[in-house]
N, C-alpha and C positions, 0 to 999 in steps of 0.2 A: 437455571434462572432465565426468565424472559422478561424484557421490558417492553411495555405495550403502548405507553402514552407519552405525550410531550412532557407532561408534568413529572412523570417517573424518570424520563430521560434526563431532565435537568437535575432532579434530585440525586440521581446516580452520580452525575458529574460533580455536583456540589459537595457530595460526601467524600470525594477523592481529590479535589483540586481547590486551590485557594481563590480568593476573590479576584486577584489580578488575572489569573488564567480564564476565569469565567467572563471577565470584562472583555478580554481579547476575543473570546468565542462569540460574545454578543455583537461586537463590532463586525466580525466576519459574517454573522447571520444577517445583520442589517445591510451590509454592503452586497451580499449575495442577492438579497431580495431586490435591491435597486438595479444591480447589474443584469439580473435575469430579464429585465424589461428591454435590455439592449441586445443581449445575445443569449441564446438558449443554453445556459450552463447546466441546469437541472430541469427536470419536468415540473411544470406548474403545480400539479397535485402534490408532489413531494415537498414543496415549500410549506404546505399546510402542516407537515410533520417534520420540519427540517432538523429539529434537535434529535429526534429519534432516527430518521432515515439517513441523515448525513453526518451530524456531529457525533452522536454516540456510536453510530455504526463505524466511524473512523477511530474514535478514542478507544474502543474495546480492543484494538490491536495491541495496546500497551498492557493488556491484562489477560493474555492467553493463559490458560490454566496449566498446561503441561510444559511450558518453556519459560525461561527467564529471558526477557528481552534485553539484549546487550546494550551497553552504552556505546556511544560513538556514532559516526556518520550514518545517515539514513537516506536511501535512494527511493524515490517514489516515481514510478514509470507511468506515463500516460495520465498525468495529474489532472488535466481537464479543469474542473471547477475547484480543485484543491483538496479532494478527498481521496485518500486519507491524509496526504502530506501536509497541508496547511494546518489541519487540526493537530497533528503530532507536533509541528513546530510551535503552535500556540501553547500547547500543554507542557512542552519541554523546551523552553527558549534557550537552554544551554546546549542543546544537541544540534549539530549541523545537519540540515535537511536540504537535499537537492531535489528539485521538482523538474521533471522532464516532460515536455509536450511539443508536438510538431506543429501546432497551430498558433500563429502569431497572436490572434485575438485572445486565446486562452492564456498564453504566457504574459501578455500585457495585463490581463486581469489578475493573474497570480502575483505579479510584481506590485500592483496597486493594493491588493488585499494585504500583502506582506507589510507594506508601508503603513496602511491604516491600522494594523495591529501593533505597530511599533516594533516589529521583529527585526533582528539583525543576524539571525542564524540561518536564513534561507537563501539558497542559490537557485535562480530560475534559469533553466536551459531550454532554449528554442532549438529543437533538433529531433530528428528521427532517432529512435533508440539505437538503430544500427550504426549511426554516425557518431555516437557519443564516444569520446576517447576512453581507452581502457583505464580502469581505476577500481579499487576494491572498497566495498561498503560493508558495514557491520549488520545492517538491516536493509532488506529490499522488500518493497510493497508494490502492489499493482492492483487496482480495482477496476474490473470490467475493461481491461486493456487488451487481452488476447487470450485465446485458448492456452492451456498450460503447456502443451508441447511447443507451441510457437513462442510463448513467453520465455521458456528456458532456452530455446535455441538462440534467441537474440540477446539474452541478458545473463547467461551463466558466466560469461567472462568477467562480470562485476563481482562475482561471488568467490568466497573461500569456504572451506569446510566448516568454518566457525560462523559464517554469515547466516542469520536467521531470515527465512523467507516468510512473509505474511501476506497471503493472497486471498482476499474476499472473493468468493466464486459463486455465491448464490446457490440455487438449488442443484446446480450441476457439479458441485465441488467433488463429491464422492466419485461420480462417473468419470470426471476428468482425471482424477488421480488413478483410478483403477485401469484406465485405458492408456496411461502414459507409457511410452515405449521403454523397453528393457535396456536401452542404451544409457539411460540416466541412472547413475548410482546415487540414490537419495534415501533419506529417512524423513518421510513426510507423513502427517496424519491430518485428519479433518476435525475441526472443532465447530460446534454449533454456534451460530451467531446469537448474540443477546437480543438483537432487534428483529429477528425473523426466524421462527421455528423451522422453516423450510430451507434456510440458507446455511452454507458452511464456509469455513475459512481454512484453506490449506496452509499448514504450518510445518516448518521443519528446516532441514539442512540438505544441501546438495554437495555430494562428495566428489563428483567428477563425471566424466563422460566416457563411455566405452565406444570403441570404433568397430564397425563391421568390416571384417577382413575378407579376403577373396573367397575363402571357403564358405562364406555365408554365416559363420559363427560370430559371436561377440567376443572381442578381445578387450580387456580392461587395461588401461594404461594410465600412468601418472603424468600429469602435466603441471606446468607452473600454476595453472588456474585452479587446480584442485586435484585430489588424489582419487583414482578409481579403486574399486574393491574387487 
């Protein structure tokens, strides 16, 4: 299935979410359009198809076909304009969602948008990912944050083998997954985006990290942060 228009994007969402959720998303869209005049949160052309390019593109992460998205805390890295994290929080106001960004203007926007939608389930963190204290989340997302190998390097400590990773990666999804180093013990696959036939979402679980030993071979080991295979 592929959704191609603003009207279809809204219809897709309205078929799955109630009026309160849609009202929160509408407030987010209106605030984003206004804020974009002050800081470049998203590209101007993408505002012309904001429901498709940003809202549905984020919401689809709750509907990946080959996984059940677990309940519990959600971590969104490099949240920027709030996608996908703010959309997830708006659609599931009972789920704790943590938004991390290293830019003060972005985090100030995220806090304002959270207040405008009347959400109480969002934690906004101004920090580099490398400086975020160790903690485990049930779901980890990142949209256009970093190449897959770099992302896992800085964020795998937030993960357990049960954590679901949801990583929109555009047209490079399959390539990034295929070229990921052998040191990562993972069960990942690529799902096609609903909003772009050329884009993919890397989905799956990270089971641990193997270490390169002096002989140059890979040795898998079990750590508190996950078990190697």
